C-alpha positions in Angstrom: 105.8 -21.6 -47.0 109.6 -21.5 -47.8 111.2 -23.2 -50.8 114.7 -24.5 -51.2 116.2 -26.3 -54.3 119.6 -27.2 -55.8 118.2 -28.3 -59.1 118.2 -32.0 -57.9 116.2 -31.9 -54.7 113.4 -29.4 -53.8 112.1 -28.8 -50.3 109.1 -27.1 -48.8 109.7 -25.9 -45.2 107.1 -24.3 -42.9 108.1 -21.6 -40.5 105.8 -23.3 -37.9 108.2 -25.7 -36.3 110.7 -25.0 -39.0 109.3 -28.3 -40.3 109.9 -30.0 -43.6 106.6 -30.2 -45.6 107.8 -31.8 -48.8 110.8 -33.6 -50.3 110.9 -34.2 -54.0 113.4 -34.9 -56.8 113.1 -32.1 -59.4 112.9 -34.7 -62.2 110.4 -37.0 -60.5 106.7 -36.7 -59.4 107.3 -38.9 -56.3 106.8 -37.3 -52.9 109.1 -38.8 -50.3 107.7 -37.1 -47.2 104.4 -38.1 -45.6 101.8 -35.4 -46.3 100.1 -35.2 -42.9 96.7 -36.8 -43.4 95.1 -36.5 -40.0 93.4 -39.9 -40.5 96.7 -41.4 -39.5 99.0 -38.6 -38.3 98.8 -34.9 -38.9 102.5 -34.1 -38.8 105.3 -34.6 -41.3 108.8 -34.1 -39.8 108.6 -32.2 -36.5 111.7 -31.4 -34.3 111.3 -32.7 -30.8 112.5 -30.2 -28.2 113.2 -29.8 -25.3 112.0 -33.3 -24.6 111.8 -36.5 -26.6 108.8 -38.6 -25.8 106.7 -38.1 -22.7 107.5 -37.0 -19.1 105.6 -38.9 -16.5 102.2 -37.5 -15.8 103.2 -34.6 -18.2 105.2 -33.2 -15.4 109.0 -32.6 -14.9 111.0 -31.0 -12.2 113.7 -28.3 -12.3 115.3 -27.6 -9.0 112.3 -29.3 -7.4 109.7 -27.1 -9.0 107.1 -28.9 -11.2 106.4 -27.8 -14.8 103.9 -29.2 -17.3 104.9 -30.3 -20.8 103.2 -32.6 -23.3 104.8 -35.2 -25.5 107.8 -34.2 -27.6 107.8 -30.6 -26.3 106.8 -27.3 -27.8 109.2 -26.4 -30.5 107.2 -28.1 -33.2 104.3 -25.8 -32.4 106.3 -22.5 -32.4 106.9 -20.2 -35.3 110.6 -19.8 -36.2 112.2 -16.8 -37.7 114.0 -17.3 -41.1 117.5 -16.0 -40.6 119.4 -17.4 -43.6 118.0 -17.7 -47.2 120.7 -18.7 -49.6 120.8 -20.7 -52.8 121.2 -24.1 -51.2 120.9 -23.2 -47.5 118.1 -22.0 -45.2 118.1 -21.5 -41.5 115.4 -20.8 -38.9 115.7 -19.6 -35.3 113.5 -19.9 -32.2 114.2 -17.7 -29.3 112.7 -18.3 -25.8 109.8 -16.1 -24.9 107.5 -15.5 -22.0 105.3 -18.2 -23.4 108.1 -20.8 -23.6 109.5 -19.8 -20.2 106.1 -20.8 -18.6 106.7 -24.3 -20.0 110.5 -24.5 -19.9 112.4 -22.3 -17.4 115.4 -21.5 -19.5 116.3 -18.8 -21.9 117.6 -20.4 -25.1 118.0 -20.2 -28.9 117.2 -23.2 -31.1 118.5 -22.9 -34.7 117.6 -25.4 -37.5 119.6 -25.3 -40.8 118.7 -27.1 -44.0 121.5 -27.5 -46.6 121.3 -29.2 -50.0 124.3 -30.9 -51.6 123.5 -33.1 -54.6 121.0 -35.7 -53.3 121.7 -35.1 -49.6 119.7 -33.0 -47.2 121.6 -32.0 -44.1 119.5 -31.0 -41.1 121.6 -29.2 -38.4 120.5 -28.3 -34.9 122.2 -25.7 -32.6 121.0 -25.2 -29.1 122.4 -22.1 -27.3 122.0 -21.6 -23.6 121.1 -17.9 -23.0 120.5 -18.5 -19.3 122.7 -18.3 -16.2 122.6 -22.0 -15.2 123.3 -25.3 -17.0 120.5 -26.3 -19.3 119.6 -30.0 -19.6 117.5 -30.9 -22.7 116.7 -33.5 -25.2 116.2 -33.2 -29.0 115.1 -35.5 -31.8 113.9 -35.8 -35.3 110.7 -37.3 -36.5 110.6 -37.4 -40.3 107.9 -39.6 -41.9 108.4 -41.2 -45.3 105.7 -42.4 -47.6 105.6 -45.9 -48.9 105.8 -46.0 -52.7 102.6 -47.3 -54.3 101.0 -48.1 -51.0 98.1 -50.5 -50.9 96.5 -51.5 -47.6 96.0 -55.0 -48.7 99.6 -55.7 -49.6 101.4 -58.2 -47.3 104.6 -56.1 -47.4 104.8 -52.3 -47.9 108.5 -52.0 -48.1 111.7 -52.9 -46.2 114.3 -51.4 -43.9 118.0 -52.1 -44.0 120.6 -51.1 -41.4 124.3 -50.5 -41.1 124.5 -52.9 -38.1 124.0 -56.6 -38.0 120.8 -58.0 -36.5 119.1 -58.5 -34.3 118.2 -55.0 -33.4 117.7 -54.5 -29.7 114.6 -52.4 -28.7 113.8 -51.0 -25.3 110.5 -52.2 -23.9 107.7 -49.7 -23.7 104.7 -49.9 -21.4 101.2 -48.6 -22.1 101.1 -44.8 -22.2 104.4 -44.5 -24.0 106.9 -44.9 -21.2 110.0 -47.0 -20.9 109.7 -50.3 -19.1 112.4 -52.7 -18.0 114.4 -54.9 -20.3 114.5 -55.1 -24.0 113.5 -57.4 -26.9 115.2 -58.5 -30.1 114.0 -57.5 -33.6 115.3 -60.3 -35.8 116.5 -59.5 -39.3 116.2 -61.9 -42.2 119.4 -63.3 -43.7 119.4 -60.7 -46.5 119.2 -57.9 -43.8 115.9 -56.5 -45.1 113.3 -56.1 -42.4 109.8 -56.4 -44.0 107.3 -53.6 -43.2 103.9 -55.2 -42.7 100.6 -54.4 -41.1 102.0 -55.9 -37.8 105.6 -54.7 -37.8 104.9 -52.0 -35.2 102.5 -53.9 -33.0 105.1 -53.0 -30.3 104.3 -49.3 -31.1 107.9 -48.1 -31.5 111.2 -49.9 -32.1 113.7 -47.9 -29.9 117.2 -49.1 -30.8 119.2 -47.4 -28.0 122.5 -49.4 -28.2 124.1 -46.8 -30.5 125.0 -49.4 -33.1 122.6 -48.1 -35.8 123.7 -45.0 -37.6 122.2 -45.6 -41.0 118.7 -46.8 -42.0 117.4 -47.1 -45.5 113.8 -47.4 -46.5 113.3 -49.7 -49.6 110.3 -50.1 -51.8 108.3 -53.4 -52.2 110.8 -54.7 -54.7 113.8 -53.9 -52.4 115.0 -50.9 -54.2 116.4 -48.1 -51.9 114.2 -45.0 -51.6 115.6 -42.8 -48.8 118.3 -43.1 -46.2 118.6 -41.4 -42.8 122.3 -41.2 -41.6 123.2 -39.8 -38.2 125.6 -40.1 -35.2 122.9 -40.0 -32.4 122.7 -42.6 -29.6 119.1 -43.7 -30.3 117.3 -44.7 -33.5 113.5 -45.0 -33.2 111.3 -46.6 -35.9 107.5 -46.0 -35.8 104.3 -46.2 -37.8 100.8 -45.7 -36.3 98.1 -48.3 -36.1 100.7 -51.1 -35.5 102.0 -50.6 -39.0 98.6 -50.2 -40.8 99.5 -46.8 -42.2 100.9 -45.5 -45.6 104.2 -44.3 -44.1 106.8 -45.0 -41.4 109.2 -42.8 -39.5 113.0 -43.0 -39.1 113.9 -41.0 -36.0 117.4 -40.2 -34.7 117.2 -39.0 -31.1 119.3 -37.5 -28.3 116.9 -38.5 -25.5 113.8 -40.7 -24.9 110.7 -40.9 -22.8 110.7 -41.2 -19.0 110.9 -44.5 -17.3 107.5 -45.4 -16.1 106.9 -43.7 -12.7 109.9 -41.4 -12.9 109.4 -38.2 -10.8 113.0 -37.1 -10.2 114.9 -34.1 -11.4 114.8 -33.5 -15.2 118.6 -33.6 -15.3 118.5 -37.2 -14.1 116.3 -38.5 -16.9 118.0 -41.1 -19.1 119.8 -39.8 -22.2 120.0 -36.2 -21.3 122.2 -33.6 -23.0 123.3 -30.3 -21.4 124.8 -27.0 -22.4 126.5 -24.5 -20.2 125.6 -20.8 -19.9 126.7 -19.0 -23.0 127.7 -22.2 -24.9 126.2 -23.8 -28.0 125.6 -27.5 -28.5 125.1 -28.9 -32.0 124.6 -32.0 -34.1 123.1 -32.9 -37.5 121.7 -35.7 -39.5 121.2 -36.4 -43.2 118.3 -37.5 -45.4 119.7 -39.1 -48.6 117.3 -39.5 -51.6 118.5 -42.6 -53.2 
């Protein structure tokens, strides 16, 4: 395990997936990050690469050739090399290998940086195309945040607020985790606080793909802000397992999403695809703000 602190925030980061394992304030006993209880979900904050969501029948096509890849890709299950270890900054690198080439036919480097500034954690991604052809890809974040003082019997476990007026507009999902047709509204109360209950996520995942939402704050049961995710990505996904009957929820900024139901075309024609030319590097970042 790797440790990073600036005297205000302290992080634990696992080389496996370069995944956050813990977020705490130095002066507080509260753990902000979900701790991976497999009774609900055994992960904490995986990076999703080179796909976000699922490809139809776990199969995608590059230049007409089929490849098999399971939900959210393989980066979360790969061991990264630590390449920077500074006072308030740590970076990890994943290079393509014979193993990854059997799953994803491109040579690449994926770098993940964690930087601390006061109460803000900046997570940066850099994707370098080390191949000889244009590389399409998707990438996303999946941090899970614990509810403070969770009790299963509570009517409300917390609230969410947004930097965009309601209603949110969520893409429809069909059984199996694929995109259907159309969308549905997620109404917000007059005070802008969306209650998080045992039925909030009966739709499975709220996928706000209009690009309007760039800041989401999780509040406790009294409405006090706990943690904010701020980003510039086109999609904001919100998820909690068991329809919402879990002690945590995820705020997920994405570049990409699951396949449309039944899609069997070229990977580069999937919705919400990014791409990087040979020898070039694509990058973005998001912030986790401990309120």
